[in-house]
C-alpha positions in Angstrom: 0.0 0.0 0.0 1.2 3.5 -0.9 0.9 5.2 2.5 3.0 8.1 1.3 0.6 9.0 -1.5 -2.4 8.7 0.9 -0.7 11.1 3.3 0.2 13.6 0.6 -3.2 13.8 -1.0 -4.9 13.9 2.4 -2.8 16.9 3.6 -3.3 18.7 0.3 -7.0 18.2 0.6 -7.0 20.0 4.0 -6.0 23.2 2.3 -7.1 22.6 -1.3 -9.5 24.6 -3.5 -12.5 22.5 -2.7 -12.0 22.9 1.0 -11.7 26.7 0.7 -14.8 26.7 -1.5 -16.9 24.9 1.1 -15.3 26.8 3.9 -16.5 30.2 2.6 -20.0 28.8 1.9 -20.1 27.4 5.4 -19.0 30.7 7.0 -22.0 32.4 5.3 -24.3 29.6 6.6 -22.9 30.0 10.1 -23.9 33.7 10.0 -27.4 32.8 8.8 -28.0 29.7 10.9 -25.5 29.8 13.8 -25.8 33.4 14.8 -29.2 34.6 13.4 -31.3 31.4 13.4 -32.2 31.7 9.7 -32.9 28.4 7.9 -31.3 29.3 4.5 -31.3 26.1 2.4 -30.4 27.9 -0.8 -26.8 29.0 -0.2 -25.8 27.2 -3.4 -27.9 29.8 -5.3 -25.8 32.6 -3.9 -22.6 30.9 -5.0 -23.9 30.0 -8.4 -25.3 33.5 -9.1 -21.9 35.1 -8.2 -19.9 32.6 -10.3 -22.2 32.9 -13.3 -22.3 36.7 -12.9 -18.6 36.7 -13.4 -18.5 34.2 -16.2 -21.4 35.7 -18.2 -20.1 39.2 -17.8 -16.7 38.3 -19.2 -17.5 35.6 -21.7 -20.9 36.6 -23.0 -20.9 40.4 -22.6 -17.2 40.9 -23.0 -16.6 43.2 -20.1 -13.5 43.2 -17.9 -12.9 40.8 -15.0 -13.4 43.2 -12.2 -16.7 44.4 -13.7 -17.8 40.7 -13.6 -16.9 40.5 -9.9 -19.0 43.6 -9.2 -22.0 42.3 -11.2 -21.8 39.0 -9.4 -21.9 40.6 -6.0 -24.7 42.9 -7.0 -26.6 39.8 -8.3 -26.2 38.2 -4.9 -27.6 41.2 -3.1 -30.6 41.3 -5.5 -31.2 37.6 -4.9 -31.1 38.0 -1.2 -33.7 40.9 -1.4 -36.0 38.8 -3.6 -35.8 35.9 -1.2 -35.9 37.8 2.0 -38.6 40.5 1.4 -41.5 38.0 1.1 -40.3 35.5 3.7 -38.4 37.1 6.6 -41.5 38.6 8.2 -42.9 35.0 8.4 -41.9 31.9 10.4 -38.4 30.5 9.8 -39.7 27.5 7.9 -41.0 29.7 5.1 -37.5 30.9 4.4 -36.3 27.3 4.3 -39.0 26.4 1.7 -38.4 29.4 -0.5 -34.6 29.2 -0.5 -34.4 25.5 -1.3 -36.8 26.0 -4.2 -35.0 29.1 -5.4 -31.7 27.3 -5.5 -33.1 24.6 -7.7 -34.9 27.2 -9.9 -31.6 29.1 -10.4 -29.7 25.9 -11.2 -32.3 24.8 -13.8 -32.2 28.2 -15.4 -28.4 28.0 -15.7 -28.6 24.6 -17.4 -31.7 25.2 -19.5 -31.5 24.9 -23.3 -33.5 28.2 -23.7 -30.7 30.3 -22.1 -27.8 28.2 -23.5 -26.4 31.2 -25.4 -26.0 33.0 -22.1 -25.2 30.4 -19.5 -23.8 27.6 -21.7 -26.4 25.0 -20.7 -25.2 21.9 -18.9 -21.7 22.5 -20.3 -21.4 25.8 -18.4 -19.0 28.5 -19.2 -15.2 28.8 -19.3 -12.6 31.3 -20.6 -13.2 34.0 -18.1 -10.3 33.6 -15.7 -7.5 35.1 -17.8 -7.9 38.5 -16.1 -7.4 36.9 -12.7 -4.4 34.8 -13.7 -2.8 37.8 -15.5 -2.3 39.2 -11.9 -0.6 36.0 -10.7 2.7 36.9 -9.0 3.9 33.3 -9.1 6.1 32.3 -12.0 5.6 28.9 -13.6 6.5 26.0 -11.2 5.6 24.1 -8.1 5.1 25.8 -4.7 4.7 24.2 -1.3 6.6 22.5 1.5 8.3 19.2 0.8 6.0 16.8 -1.1 3.0 19.0 -0.5 3.1 21.2 -3.6 0.7 23.0 -6.0 1.3 24.6 -9.4 1.5 28.4 -9.8 -2.2 28.7 -10.8 -3.6 26.7 -7.9 -1.2 28.5 -5.5 -2.5 31.8 -6.6 -6.1 30.7 -6.2 -5.4 29.3 -2.8 -3.6 32.4 -1.6 -6.6 34.6 -2.5 -9.0 32.0 -1.1 -7.3 31.8 2.3 -7.0 35.6 2.5 -10.8 35.7 1.9 -11.3 33.1 4.6 -9.2 35.1 7.0 -10.9 38.4 6.3 -14.4 36.7 6.5 -13.6 35.2 9.9 -12.2 38.6 11.1 -15.4 40.4 9.9 -17.6 37.9 11.6 -15.6 38.0 14.9 -15.7 41.8 15.0 -19.4 42.0 14.1 -20.4 39.4 16.8 -18.6 41.5 19.4 -20.5 44.6 18.3 -24.1 45.6 19.3 -25.2 44.5 15.9 -24.0 41.0 16.5 -25.6 40.9 19.9 -28.9 41.8 18.4 -28.5 38.9 15.9 -27.9 36.4 18.7 -30.9 37.8 20.6 -33.1 37.3 17.4 -31.9 33.7 17.3 -33.0 33.1 20.8 -36.3 35.1 21.0 -37.2 37.5 18.2 -40.4 38.6 19.9 -38.4 39.9 22.9 -36.1 41.8 20.5 -39.1 43.2 18.7 -40.6 44.3 22.0 -37.4 46.2 22.7 -38.0 48.3 19.6 -35.6 46.7 17.2 -36.5 46.2 13.6 -36.1 42.4 13.4 -36.9 42.2 9.7 -34.1 44.7 8.9 -31.5 42.8 10.9 -32.5 39.5 9.4 -32.2 41.0 5.9 -28.8 42.4 6.7 -27.7 39.0 7.9 -29.1 37.2 4.8 -27.3 39.6 2.5 -24.0 39.5 4.3 -24.0 35.7 4.7 -24.8 35.4 1.0 -22.0 37.8 0.0 -19.4 35.8 2.1 -20.7 32.6 0.6 -20.4 34.1 -2.9 -16.6 34.4 -2.5 -16.7 30.6 -2.4 -18.4 30.7 -5.8 -15.6 32.8 -7.2 -12.9 30.5 -5.8 -14.6 27.5 -7.4 -15.0 29.3 -10.7 -11.3 30.5 -10.8 -9.9 27.3 -9.3 -11.4 25.1 -12.0 -11.5 27.9 -14.7 -15.1 27.0 -15.5 -18.6 27.0 -14.1 -21.2 24.2 -14.5 -24.7 24.4 -13.1 -24.7 21.1 -11.4 -21.8 22.2 -9.2 -24.3 24.4 -7.4 -26.9 21.8 -6.6 -28.7 21.6 -3.2 -26.1 19.1 -1.9 -23.6 22.0 -1.7 -25.8 23.7 0.9 -26.3 20.4 2.8 -22.5 19.9 2.9 -22.1 23.5 4.2 -24.6 22.8 7.0 -22.8 19.5 7.8 -19.5 21.5 8.0 -21.0 24.1 10.3 -22.5 21.4 12.6 -19.3 19.4 12.6 -17.1 22.4 13.5 -19.6 23.9 15.9 -22.4 26.5 15.0 -22.0 30.1 16.2 -18.2 29.6 16.4 -16.0 31.9 14.2 -13.5 29.1 13.3 -16.1 26.3 13.4 -16.7 26.3 9.6 -12.9 26.5 9.0 -12.0 23.5 11.1 -15.2 21.6 10.1 -14.4 22.0 6.3 -10.9 20.8 6.8 -12.0 17.7 8.8 -14.8 16.9 6.5 -12.7 16.8 3.3 -9.7 15.2 5.0 -12.0 12.3 6.1 -13.5 12.0 2.6 -10.2 12.0 0.8 -8.4 9.8 3.4 -11.2 7.2 3.4 -11.5 7.2 -0.4 -7.7 6.8 -0.9 -7.5 4.1 1.8 -10.3 2.1 0.3 -8.8 2.4 -3.2 -5.4 1.1 -1.9 -7.1 -1.7 0.0 -9.0 -2.8 -3.1 -6.0 -2.6 -5.4 -4.0 -4.7 -2.9 -6.9 -7.2 -2.8 -7.4 -6.8 1.0 -11.0 -5.9 0.1 -12.6 -8.2 -2.5 -16.3 -7.6 -1.8 -16.3 -4.1 -3.2 -15.2 -2.5 -6.5 -13.4 0.8 -7.1 -16.7 2.2 -8.5 -18.4 1.8 -5.1 -15.8 3.7 -3.1 -17.5 7.1 -3.6 -20.8 6.0 -2.1 -19.2 3.9 0.7 -17.0 6.7 1.9 -20.0 8.9 2.3 -21.7 6.2 4.3 -18.8 6.0 6.7 -18.5 9.7 7.1 -22.3 9.9 7.5 -22.1 7.3 10.3 -19.5 9.4 12.0 -21.6 12.5 11.8 -24.6 10.7 13.3 -22.4 9.5 16.2 -21.2 13.1 16.7 -24.8 14.4 16.8 -25.7 11.8 19.4 -22.7 12.3 21.7 -21.7 15.9 21.0 -24.7 17.7 19.3 -23.0 21.1 19.6 -20.2 20.1 17.3 -16.5 19.8 18.0 -16.0 23.4 19.2 -19.6 24.3 19.9 -20.9 25.4 23.3 -24.2 24.1 24.6 -24.7 27.2 26.6 -24.9 29.3 23.5 -26.5 27.0 20.9 -27.1 23.3 20.7 -28.8 21.0 18.2 -31.1 18.4 19.6 -30.0 15.1 18.0 -32.7 13.0 19.7 
């Protein structure tokens, strides 16, 4: 068995593009769910709208890269307003229903044949990342420590991605220490009491929905630039469910919960997948084929998450005194 290859791919997965992508999505979900109590099941739509906003602006319209970034962010704010205005005055479950439906509607619009000239259909869009890589300060080659290396393009994407993660965590930390953040936590616990104190609960919820969507949208940019393409099925509802899993794993309402949760989640998936592959190739496992590894590793990770919810429902770094999920 090639234990060295298993170790290298696992460590690289802990800091890789996919981990950073889900990390940013989960930080936004943590603001929605962990701090404000909003059940946003459509985070994938925010990431998809941002990524496609960039791709369509550059490829279809022919505008510069930074204009695409701005249009993507503006589209995220518009989507948050469209989802929040009719639902945030109602019970929390209405937002959940609307957002999960909206995410699927957005995905189907992106992959529809009718709008293929704009969004590329099921093939998606590519050829929009040249402006980003033109700013790459890394010359051609491999960068890293020892055997853990990435090429110059991935290194540039990861540098920007981790800077965005750090800035997002810093913003969340500062906001949660401010009066604004304390109002959000109070809304999560008892919004009627907050309303009785004269606070505009709807306004605070809307601000949280927009800010969490914007933070999550950075993950959409990282995905689009890391893979130099966007496909509609990459922004399916399972993206949102993975983000919730990461938040619960790391601990809801914890600044670094999504960061650690994302790293653990993808390290487990990659490690188990590589280990099973090596065991099958070495014929230590004969009752399963290589094609079944993907499903089986999710079963094992899912079992671990169930046990976590049973024995530590607040997550690894969560605090029952602030927020806890009832796993019973």
